[in-house]
VEXDREN-2710 file (C-alpha; in Angstrom, 1 decimal):
% VEXDREN-2710
k/r/px/py/pz
1/MET/42.9/101.3/63.0
2/LYS/42.4/100.5/66.6
3/ALA/45.4/99.3/68.8
4/THR/45.3/96.1/70.2
5/ASP/44.2/96.4/74.1
6/PHE/45.9/94.2/76.6
7/SER/44.1/93.9/80.1
8/ALA/45.6/94.5/83.3
9/LYS/45.7/90.8/84.1
10/GLY/47.7/90.1/80.7
11/LYS/44.9/88.5/78.8
12/VAL/45.2/88.5/75.3
13/PRO/42.2/89.6/73.1
14/SER/40.6/86.7/70.5
15/SER/41.9/88.9/67.5
16/VAL/45.4/87.8/68.2
17/SER/46.8/84.7/66.4
18/ASP/47.4/81.5/68.3
19/GLY/51.1/81.9/67.5
20/ASP/51.1/85.2/69.1
21/ASN/49.0/83.9/72.2
22/SER/51.5/81.2/72.9
23/GLU/54.4/83.4/72.3
24/ASN/52.9/86.1/75.0
25/GLN/51.9/83.1/77.6
26/ALA/55.6/82.1/77.2
27/LEU/56.8/85.7/78.1
28/GLN/54.3/85.9/80.9
29/SER/55.3/82.8/82.5
30/LYS/59.2/83.9/82.0
31/MET/58.3/86.9/83.8
32/ARG/56.8/85.3/86.7
33/LYS/59.6/83.1/87.2
34/ARG/61.8/84.2/90.2
35/VAL/64.9/85.9/89.4
36/PRO/67.9/84.8/91.3
37/MET/69.6/87.4/93.7
38/GLU/73.1/87.0/92.0
39/VAL/71.3/87.5/88.7
40/TRP/69.7/90.9/89.8
41/GLU/73.4/91.9/91.2
42/SER/75.0/91.3/88.0
43/LYS/72.5/93.7/86.2
44/ARG/72.4/96.4/89.4
45/PRO/75.1/98.6/87.7
46/LEU/73.0/98.7/84.7
47/ILE/69.7/99.2/85.9
48/THR/71.1/101.8/88.4
49/ARG/72.9/103.7/85.4
50/LEU/69.5/103.7/83.5
51/TYR/67.2/104.5/86.4
52/GLN/69.1/106.9/88.7
53/GLU/71.8/108.5/86.5
54/GLU/70.1/108.7/83.0
55/LYS/66.6/109.3/84.9
56/LYS/64.9/106.9/82.6
57/SER/61.2/105.7/83.6
58/LEU/60.9/102.2/85.2
59/ARG/59.1/101.2/82.0
60/GLU/62.0/102.6/79.9
61/VAL/64.5/100.5/82.0
62/MET/62.6/97.4/81.5
63/GLU/62.2/97.8/77.8
64/ILE/66.1/98.5/77.6
65/MET/67.0/95.6/79.6
66/GLU/64.6/93.3/77.8
67/ARG/65.7/94.4/74.5
68/ASP/69.6/94.9/74.7
69/TYR/70.3/92.4/77.4
70/HIS/67.7/89.7/77.4
71/PHE/66.6/90.4/81.0
72/VAL/62.9/89.9/81.8
73/ALA/61.3/90.7/85.2
74/THR/58.0/92.0/86.5
75/VAL/57.0/95.6/87.5
76/LYS/56.7/94.3/91.0
77/MET/60.1/92.7/91.1
78/TYR/61.6/95.7/89.6
79/LYS/60.0/98.0/92.3
80/SER/61.1/95.4/95.0
81/ARG/64.8/95.8/93.9
82/ILE/64.9/99.5/93.3
83/TRP/63.4/100.1/97.1
84/LYS/66.2/97.7/98.6
85/TRP/68.9/99.3/96.5
86/GLY/67.9/102.7/97.8
87/LEU/67.1/104.0/94.2
88/ASP/63.5/105.0/94.9
89/LYS/62.2/108.1/93.3
90/LYS/59.3/109.0/95.4
91/LEU/59.6/111.9/97.8
92/LYS/58.7/111.7/101.3
93/GLY/57.1/114.5/103.4
94/ASP/60.0/114.8/106.0
95/GLU/62.4/115.1/103.0
96/VAL/60.5/117.7/101.1
97/LEU/60.3/119.8/104.6
98/ALA/63.9/119.5/104.8
99/ILE/64.3/120.9/101.5
100/LEU/62.1/123.6/101.7
101/ILE/63.7/124.7/105.2
102/LEU/67.3/124.6/103.2
103/LYS/65.8/126.7/100.4
104/ARG/64.3/129.3/102.9
105/ASP/68.0/129.5/104.3
106/ARG/69.9/129.8/100.8
107/ASP/67.0/132.0/99.3
108/ALA/67.9/134.6/102.3
109/LEU/71.8/134.5/101.1
110/ASN/70.7/134.9/97.5
111/ARG/72.5/131.9/96.5
112/PRO/71.6/129.4/93.6
113/THR/71.1/126.1/94.9
114/GLU/70.7/122.4/94.0
115/PHE/69.3/119.9/96.4
116/ARG/70.1/116.2/97.1
117/ILE/68.7/113.2/98.9
118/ARG/71.2/110.6/99.9
119/GLY/73.7/112.1/97.4
120/GLN/70.8/112.2/94.5
121/LEU/70.1/115.3/92.6
122/VAL/66.4/116.3/93.3
123/ASP/64.7/118.1/90.4
124/PHE/62.9/121.0/92.2
125/GLU/60.2/121.2/89.9
126/ASN/59.0/117.8/91.7
127/ILE/59.2/119.4/94.9
128/LYS/56.9/122.3/93.7
129/ARG/54.5/119.4/92.7
130/TYR/54.5/117.7/96.0
131/VAL/53.9/120.8/97.8
132/LYS/51.1/121.7/95.5
133/ARG/49.4/118.3/96.4
134/ASN/50.4/118.6/99.9
135/PRO/49.7/122.2/101.1
136/ALA/50.0/121.4/104.8
137/LEU/53.9/121.2/104.4
138/VAL/53.8/125.0/103.9
139/ALA/51.9/125.4/107.4
140/LYS/54.3/123.0/108.9
141/LEU/57.3/125.1/107.5
142/ARG/55.7/128.4/109.0
143/ALA/55.1/126.6/112.3
144/GLY/58.7/125.9/112.7
145/HIS/58.1/122.1/112.2
146/LYS/61.6/120.4/111.6
147/PRO/62.5/116.9/109.8
148/ASN/63.6/114.2/111.9
149/GLY/67.7/114.0/112.4
150/GLN/68.3/111.0/109.8
151/THR/66.3/112.8/107.1
152/ALA/68.2/116.0/107.8
153/ARG/71.4/114.2/107.4
154/GLU/70.3/112.7/104.2
155/VAL/69.2/116.0/102.7
156/THR/72.0/118.3/101.4
157/CYS/72.2/121.5/99.4
158/ARG/75.1/123.1/97.3
159/THR/75.8/125.7/94.8
160/PRO/75.6/124.2/91.3
161/SER/78.8/123.6/89.4
162/PRO/79.2/125.5/86.2
163/ALA/77.7/123.5/83.2
164/PRO/79.9/121.5/81.5
165/SER/81.2/122.9/78.1
166/GLN/79.6/121.6/74.9
167/ALA/82.8/119.9/73.8
168/LEU/81.5/117.7/71.1
169/HIS/80.0/120.4/69.0
170/SER/80.9/119.2/65.5
171/SER/79.9/116.3/63.4
172/SER/83.9/115.3/63.1
173/ASP/83.9/115.3/66.8
174/LEU/81.1/113.1/67.2
175/TYR/82.3/110.6/64.4
176/GLY/85.4/110.3/66.1
177/VAL/84.3/109.6/69.5
178/GLU/81.7/107.0/68.3
179/LYS/84.6/105.4/66.2
180/ILE/86.7/105.4/69.6
181/LEU/83.8/103.9/71.6
182/GLY/83.4/101.3/68.9
183/LEU/87.1/100.1/68.9
184/PHE/87.1/100.0/72.6
185/ARG/84.1/97.4/72.3
186/VAL/85.9/95.5/69.9
187/TYR/89.1/95.5/71.8
188/VAL/87.8/94.3/75.1
189/ASP/85.1/91.7/73.8
190/GLY/88.0/90.4/71.6
191/SER/90.5/90.2/74.5
192/PHE/87.8/88.3/76.7
193/SER/86.8/86.1/74.1
194/SER/90.2/85.0/72.5
195/GLY/91.7/84.3/76.0
196/ALA/94.1/87.0/75.5
197/TRP/92.8/88.4/79.0
198/PHE/92.5/85.7/81.7
199/CYS/89.8/86.5/84.7
200/GLU/89.1/84.9/88.2
201/TYR/85.7/86.0/88.9
202/ASN/85.5/88.5/92.0
203/VAL/89.3/88.2/92.1
204/ASP/91.6/89.6/89.3
205/CYS/92.2/89.8/85.6
206/GLY/95.4/89.8/83.6
207/SER/97.1/89.3/80.5
208/SER/97.7/85.9/79.1
209/LEU/100.9/87.1/77.3
210/LEU/102.8/87.5/80.7
211/CYS/104.8/84.9/82.2
212/ASN/106.4/86.7/85.0
213/GLY/103.8/88.9/86.4
214/ASP/102.3/92.0/85.5
215/ARG/103.8/95.5/86.2
216/SER/101.6/97.3/84.3
217/ASN/99.3/99.1/86.9
218/GLU/102.5/99.6/89.3
219/LEU/104.2/101.4/86.3
220/PHE/101.1/103.3/85.6
221/GLU/100.7/104.6/88.8
222/ARG/104.3/105.9/88.8
223/VAL/103.9/107.6/85.4
224/ILE/100.7/109.3/87.0
225/ALA/102.8/110.0/90.2
226/SER/105.6/111.6/87.7
227/PHE/103.0/113.9/86.1
228/ALA/101.7/114.9/89.6
229/LEU/105.0/115.5/91.2
230/VAL/105.8/117.8/88.3
231/ASN/102.5/119.5/88.5
232/ARG/102.6/120.2/92.1
233/CYS/106.2/121.5/92.0
234/MET/105.5/123.7/89.2
235/MET/102.5/125.3/91.1
236/ARG/104.7/125.8/94.1
237/GLY/107.5/127.4/92.3
238/ASP/110.0/124.5/93.1
239/GLN/113.2/124.2/91.1
240/ILE/113.2/120.7/89.6
241/ASP/114.9/118.8/86.7
242/ILE/111.5/118.1/84.9
243/ASN/113.0/115.9/82.1
244/SER/114.7/113.7/84.9
245/VAL/111.3/113.2/86.5
246/LEU/109.2/112.7/83.1
247/GLY/111.5/111.1/81.1
248/PRO/111.4/107.5/82.8
249/SER/107.5/107.8/82.4
250/PHE/107.7/107.6/78.7
251/GLU/110.1/104.8/78.8
252/SER/107.7/103.0/81.2
253/LEU/104.8/103.4/78.7
254/LYS/106.7/100.9/76.3
255/GLU/106.5/98.2/78.6
256/ILE/103.0/99.0/79.8
257/VAL/101.9/99.0/76.2
258/ALA/103.6/95.8/75.3
259/ALA/102.0/94.0/78.0
260/GLU/98.5/94.5/76.6
261/SER/97.0/94.1/80.2
262/PRO/93.4/94.9/81.1
263/ASP/94.8/97.3/83.5
264/PHE/96.0/99.3/80.8
265/VAL/92.7/99.5/79.1
266/ALA/90.9/100.4/82.3
267/ARG/93.4/103.3/83.1
268/THR/93.7/104.7/79.4
269/VAL/90.5/106.7/80.5
270/CYS/92.0/107.9/83.8
271/LEU/95.0/109.1/81.7
272/LEU/92.8/111.1/79.3
273/TRP/90.9/113.4/81.9
274/TYR/93.7/113.7/84.4
275/LEU/96.0/115.0/81.7
276/ASP/93.1/117.0/80.3
277/ARG/92.5/118.7/83.7
278/HIS/95.9/119.0/84.9
279/HIS/98.1/119.2/81.7
280/LYS/95.8/120.4/79.0
281/HIS/98.3/122.8/77.4
282/ASP/101.5/120.6/77.6
283/LEU/101.6/117.0/78.4
284/LEU/98.1/116.1/77.1
285/ARG/99.2/116.5/73.4
286/LEU/102.8/115.2/74.0
287/VAL/101.4/112.0/75.4
288/LEU/98.5/111.3/72.8
289/ASP/101.2/111.8/69.9
290/TYR/103.7/109.8/71.8
291/LEU/101.3/106.7/72.3
292/ALA/99.9/107.0/68.9
293/GLY/103.3/106.4/67.3
294/LEU/104.4/104.0/69.9
295/MET/101.5/101.4/69.5
296/PRO/102.4/100.7/65.7
297/ILE/105.8/100.1/66.7
298/VAL/105.1/97.7/69.5
299/LEU/101.9/96.1/68.6
300/GLY/101.7/96.4/64.9
301/GLN/99.9/99.0/62.7
302/HIS/96.8/97.2/62.5
303/HIS/96.4/96.3/66.1
304/VAL/93.0/97.7/67.7
305/LEU/95.2/99.7/70.4
306/ALA/97.1/101.0/67.5
307/GLN/93.8/102.2/65.8
308/ILE/92.3/103.4/69.2
309/TRP/95.3/105.7/70.0
310/ARG/95.6/107.0/66.4
311/SER/92.1/108.1/66.8
312/LEU/92.6/109.6/70.1
313/SER/95.5/111.6/68.5
314/VAL/93.7/113.0/65.4
315/THR/90.4/113.7/67.2
316/ASN/90.8/117.4/68.5
317/LEU/88.3/117.7/71.8
318/SER/88.3/120.9/73.8
319/ASP/87.4/118.7/76.7
320/TYR/88.0/115.1/77.3
321/TYR/85.5/114.7/80.1
322/GLU/82.6/114.2/78.2
323/LEU/84.6/111.2/76.1
324/SER/85.8/110.0/79.7
325/MET/82.2/109.7/80.7
326/ARG/81.0/107.7/77.6
327/LEU/83.8/105.4/78.0
328/TYR/83.0/104.7/81.7
329/ALA/79.2/104.2/80.7
330/PHE/80.4/101.4/78.6
331/LEU/83.1/100.0/80.4
332/LEU/81.6/99.9/84.1
333/PRO/78.7/97.8/83.4
334/ASP/80.5/95.3/81.0
335/ILE/83.6/94.8/83.0
336/GLU/81.7/94.5/86.4
337/GLU/79.3/91.8/84.6
338/ARG/82.1/89.8/83.2
339/THR/84.8/90.0/86.1
340/GLY/82.5/90.6/89.2
341/PRO/81.9/93.8/91.5
342/ALA/84.9/92.8/93.8
343/ASN/87.3/92.1/91.0
344/PHE/90.5/94.5/91.0
345/LEU/89.8/95.5/87.5
346/THR/86.3/96.7/88.4
347/HIS/87.8/98.2/91.5
348/LEU/90.2/100.1/89.2
349/LEU/87.5/101.4/86.8
350/TYR/85.4/102.4/89.7
351/SER/88.1/104.3/91.7
352/ASP/89.1/106.2/88.5
353/TYR/85.5/107.0/87.6
354/LEU/84.7/108.4/91.0
355/ASP/88.0/110.4/90.8
356/CYS/86.7/111.7/87.4
357/VAL/83.1/112.6/88.9
358/PHE/84.6/114.0/92.1
359/SER/87.0/116.2/90.4
360/ARG/84.2/117.9/88.0
361/ARG/81.1/117.6/90.0
362/GLY/82.0/117.3/93.7
363/PRO/81.5/114.8/96.2
364/GLU/77.6/114.9/96.4
365/ASP/77.4/113.2/93.0
366/CYS/80.1/110.3/94.3
367/ALA/77.9/109.5/97.4
368/GLY/75.2/107.4/95.9
369/MET/77.5/105.6/93.5
370/ILE/80.3/104.5/96.1
371/THR/77.4/103.3/98.3
372/THR/75.7/101.1/96.1
373/HIS/79.1/100.0/94.6
374/LEU/80.7/99.3/98.1
375/ALA/77.6/97.3/98.8
376/ARG/77.7/95.0/95.8
377/ALA/81.4/94.6/96.4
378/ALA/80.9/93.5/100.0
379/ALA/78.2/91.2/99.1
380/SER/80.8/88.9/97.3
381/GLY/81.8/87.9/100.6
382/LYS/85.4/88.6/99.4
383/ARG/88.0/90.3/102.0
384/HIS/90.3/92.0/99.4
385/PRO/92.5/94.7/100.5
386/TRP/91.0/96.8/97.8
387/ILE/87.7/96.6/99.3
388/GLY/88.9/98.4/102.5
389/GLU/90.4/101.0/100.3
390/LEU/86.7/101.6/98.9
391/ALA/85.3/101.8/102.4
392/LEU/88.1/104.6/103.3
393/SER/87.1/106.5/100.1
394/HIS/83.5/106.1/101.0
395/ALA/84.2/107.5/104.5
396/GLY/86.2/110.5/102.8
397/ILE/83.5/111.2/100.4
398/LEU/80.8/111.3/103.2
399/ALA/83.2/113.8/105.0
400/ALA/83.7/115.9/102.0
401/CYS/79.9/116.0/101.7
402/GLU/79.6/117.5/105.4
403/GLU/82.6/119.9/104.6
404/ARG/80.7/121.3/101.6
405/GLN/77.6/121.9/103.8
406/GLY/79.7/123.6/106.3
407/ARG/79.8/121.0/109.0
408/LEU/83.4/120.5/109.3
409/ASP/83.0/119.0/112.7
410/GLU/81.1/116.3/111.3
411/ALA/83.5/115.7/108.7
412/VAL/86.4/115.2/111.3
413/ALA/84.0/113.0/113.3
414/ILE/83.6/110.6/110.2
415/LEU/87.1/110.5/109.4
416/THR/88.2/109.8/113.0
417/GLY/85.5/107.3/113.5
418/HIS/86.7/105.5/110.6
419/MET/90.1/105.6/111.6
420/ASN/89.2/104.2/115.1
421/ALA/86.9/101.5/113.8
422/TYR/89.0/99.6/111.4
423/ALA/92.3/98.2/111.4
424/LEU/94.0/100.3/108.6
425/THR/97.5/100.0/107.2
426/ASP/99.9/102.7/107.9
427/GLU/99.7/104.4/104.5
428/GLN/95.6/104.5/104.9
429/THR/96.0/106.2/108.3
430/ALA/98.4/108.6/107.0
431/ALA/96.0/109.6/104.3
432/ILE/93.2/110.2/107.0
433/HIS/95.8/112.5/109.0
434/LEU/96.7/114.4/105.9
435/GLU/93.1/115.2/105.5
436/LEU/92.4/115.8/108.8
437/GLY/95.3/118.5/109.0
438/VAL/93.2/120.4/106.0
439/LYS/90.0/120.1/108.1
440/TYR/91.6/121.4/111.4
441/TYR/93.2/124.5/109.3
442/HIS/89.8/125.2/108.0
443/ILE/88.4/125.1/111.5
444/GLY/90.8/127.4/112.8
445/ASN/92.6/124.8/115.0
446/ILE/96.3/125.5/113.8
447/ALA/97.7/123.4/116.4
448/ALA/95.8/120.2/115.6
449/ALA/96.4/121.1/111.9
450/ILE/100.2/121.0/112.6
451/ALA/99.9/117.7/114.6
452/SER/97.9/116.1/112.0
453/PHE/100.5/116.7/109.2
454/GLU/103.4/115.6/111.4
455/MET/101.7/112.2/112.0
456/ALA/100.8/112.0/108.5
457/VAL/104.5/112.7/107.5
458/LYS/105.6/110.2/110.1
459/MET/103.2/107.6/108.9
460/ALA/104.0/107.9/105.2
461/LEU/107.9/108.2/105.3
462/THR/108.2/105.3/107.9
463/SER/105.8/103.0/105.8
464/ASN/105.8/102.0/102.1
465/ALA/103.4/104.8/101.2
466/ASP/102.9/106.2/97.7
467/GLU/105.3/109.0/97.1
468/ARG/102.2/111.4/96.1
469/LEU/101.0/111.1/99.8
470/SER/104.5/111.6/101.2
471/MET/105.1/114.9/99.1
472/THR/101.8/116.1/99.9
473/ALA/102.2/115.7/103.8
474/LEU/105.5/117.2/103.5
475/GLY/104.2/120.1/101.4
476/ASN/101.4/121.1/103.8
477/LEU/103.7/120.7/106.7
478/GLU/106.1/123.1/105.0
479/ASN/103.4/125.7/104.0
480/LEU/101.8/125.9/107.4
481/LEU/104.9/126.0/109.5
482/ALA/106.3/129.0/107.1
483/GLU/102.8/130.8/107.6
484/THR/103.2/130.6/111.4
485/GLY/106.6/131.9/111.4
486/LYS/108.8/128.7/111.8
487/SER/110.7/129.4/108.7
488/SER/113.7/127.8/109.5
489/LYS/112.0/124.1/109.8
490/ALA/109.9/125.0/106.8
491/ASN/113.1/125.6/104.8
492/LYS/114.6/122.3/105.9
493/ILE/111.4/120.4/105.0
494/HIS/111.5/122.1/101.7
495/GLU/115.2/120.8/101.0
496/TYR/114.1/117.3/102.1
497/ARG/111.3/117.4/99.5
498/MET/113.7/118.3/96.9
499/ARG/116.0/115.4/97.6
500/ARG/113.1/113.1/97.6
501/VAL/111.9/114.3/94.1
502/ALA/115.4/113.4/93.2
503/ALA/115.4/109.9/94.5
504/PHE/112.0/109.4/92.9
505/ALA/113.3/110.4/89.4
506/GLU/116.3/108.1/90.1
507/LYS/114.2/105.1/90.9
508/SER/111.8/105.9/88.0
509/ALA/114.6/105.5/85.8
510/SER/115.8/102.3/87.2
511/LEU/112.5/100.9/86.9
512/SER/111.9/102.0/83.3
513/LYS/114.9/100.1/82.3
514/GLY/113.6/96.7/84.0
515/PHE/116.0/97.0/86.9
516/VAL/114.5/95.5/89.9
517/THR/116.4/95.7/93.4
518/GLU/115.9/93.6/96.6
519/ASP/114.0/96.8/98.0
520/ASP/111.8/97.0/94.8
521/ALA/111.0/93.3/95.1
522/ASN/110.0/93.8/98.9
523/GLY/107.9/96.9/98.1
524/GLU/110.4/99.5/99.6
525/SER/109.9/103.2/99.0
526/ASP/112.2/105.2/96.9
527/PHE/114.7/106.1/99.6
528/GLY/116.6/103.0/100.8
529/ASP/117.0/101.3/104.1
530/THR/119.8/103.7/105.1
531/GLU/118.0/107.2/104.3
532/ARG/114.7/105.9/106.0
533/GLU/116.6/104.7/109.3
534/GLU/118.4/108.2/109.2
535/LEU/115.0/110.1/108.9
536/PRO/115.3/113.2/111.4
537/VAL/113.2/113.3/114.2
538/TRP/112.4/116.9/113.6
539/LEU/110.1/115.9/110.4
540/TRP/107.3/115.0/112.7
541/VAL/108.1/116.5/116.0
542/ASP/107.0/120.1/116.9
543/GLU/109.6/121.4/119.1
544/ASP/107.2/123.8/120.7
545/PHE/105.3/120.9/122.3
546/GLU/106.9/118.8/125.0
547/GLU/104.8/115.9/124.3
548/PRO/102.0/114.3/121.5
549/GLN/98.8/116.6/121.6
550/LEU/96.2/114.2/120.8
551/ASP/93.1/115.8/122.3
552/TRP/92.5/117.4/118.5
553/LEU/91.6/113.6/117.7
554/VAL/88.4/113.8/119.6
555/SER/86.7/117.2/118.5
556/ALA/87.2/120.3/116.9
557/ASN/87.2/123.6/119.2
558/CYS/85.8/126.2/117.1
559/MET/84.5/126.6/113.4
560/HIS/85.2/129.2/110.6
561/GLU/85.0/129.6/107.0
562/GLY/88.3/130.2/105.3
563/GLU/90.6/129.6/102.4
564/GLY/93.8/127.8/102.9
565/ALA/96.6/127.0/100.7
566/PHE/96.8/123.3/101.8
567/ALA/96.3/120.3/99.4
568/PRO/93.6/117.8/100.6
569/VAL/94.0/114.2/99.6
570/TYR/93.0/114.5/96.0
571/PRO/91.7/112.0/93.3
572/ASN/95.0/110.1/92.0
573/THR/97.2/111.5/94.9
574/VAL/97.0/108.2/96.8
575/PRO/96.1/104.8/95.8
576/TYR/93.3/104.6/98.6
577/ARG/91.7/107.4/96.8
578/LEU/90.4/109.2/100.0
579/ASN/88.5/111.4/97.5
580/LEU/87.7/114.6/99.5
581/HIS/86.7/118.2/98.5
582/SER/88.4/121.1/100.3
583/SER/88.3/124.9/99.8
584/ALA/92.1/124.7/99.5
585/GLY/93.3/126.3/96.3
586/ASP/93.1/123.9/93.6
587/SER/96.6/125.0/92.4
588/MET/98.0/123.1/95.2
589/LYS/96.5/119.9/94.8
590/LEU/98.3/117.1/93.0
END
């Protein structure tokens, strides 16, 4: 039987019944109707994920959006939005020329290479087809033609990351993962529809069960900080009381669970991939089993969260990255559509998601995602502090992309430019100085690296900075001073770091028991007023210099490739998530 033929103008053949005809006309009318900008923006994460990340064709995207989300628009409307959002897959001659130049140089070094345009991975088969259709490009390449400067900056290359392991290899694994995904959907939908979670669009979400404020995210950050400090100290060979640091974390989890906060659901995914990456052979199993046992006691045996953690505990995966990505694929568009792109809950999810992608695949995969999300958040007109944090992360990721291409001077320029252009908090400024120190070390400008680390220490310790930031700055300064022969000062910093770890553990124990001091209420650091006032000047002053050396802020003097023993500001080390890559040894990262 011959298939029904629909003309390009949308006319319906006479063989179609009158009922079908009227239904089709209604659909055509609906498609021609202008879709408001705010509706497009609400669907943007879904369309971006389908078209850009999952590489579906425009026709497939349109079908999925109509079938699953009841969203209808014309091809012309879709193409217009895709162009405005920077998702266009169509190659341009200058872009292909830039890729051919990079490929020629990389082939000479015999290095495997993947290419990206504005952070998006390019299928080289498409490049081959483009060159076949446009042979004049090869002549331009041989003649020494260069792409324009803007295109050259947008086209990057890198050595591909190792292929992820096939973690979900058995039918039982797949069944367990699908069950977990289904339970998450039930819990999120039920919490919003029942009113257990309240939401102010583009502002915040919270648990309706809490009358005196929600400490869930604050406590969760402290739990992750405890894990990070233990990991860092173990890698450095520091002698610490692990039980005193980790013990309060498990106590804090009781309050976090009882709150039933939406923040905890968002951070659950972070907890999984973070522990899998840094504590795969110890804390991961301990935390999974602990929470699986805790949930029924606190919430009841049949509570959905109890079922989720019971499933997580019994589903043995060799790698939690794939599960985390599946959960993010559901949570990101769903939460953003419900709460808004500028909502703090959306911010938490995107920040953790970018951390996850960055840690596994590098900054190039993050650049396009954070650019589009930042644009959506900024378009809301809100001026929340966390949007500024997102802008800082954006600068950090762009700098990391430059560093991966060997352009350390450009990376420094991006970071210093952001610091000079925006009114940053002391903590954000400390984070940038810390990363600048790593960059200058790799450049070979040791004096500038020391000055940057000293400035990071000063800004972090004299403000209410996250303890992970303070400890990373102190550790990097200690390492570099020891490397340059200043062992006396390095040893003093080491002793001071150990005292801070003990103070952190003591305050964690106090917070886990529900004690809130005046300092806590005012957001003070783990060291009280007395300790902070008595911070010795030697922590951030280099005795070899009579006055501050600030010329390193302007430009770097030299370039070289090298491996260092310094920890860049890394995912989950500071709340502002200045997500940067460095060639520093992974063992030194928090």
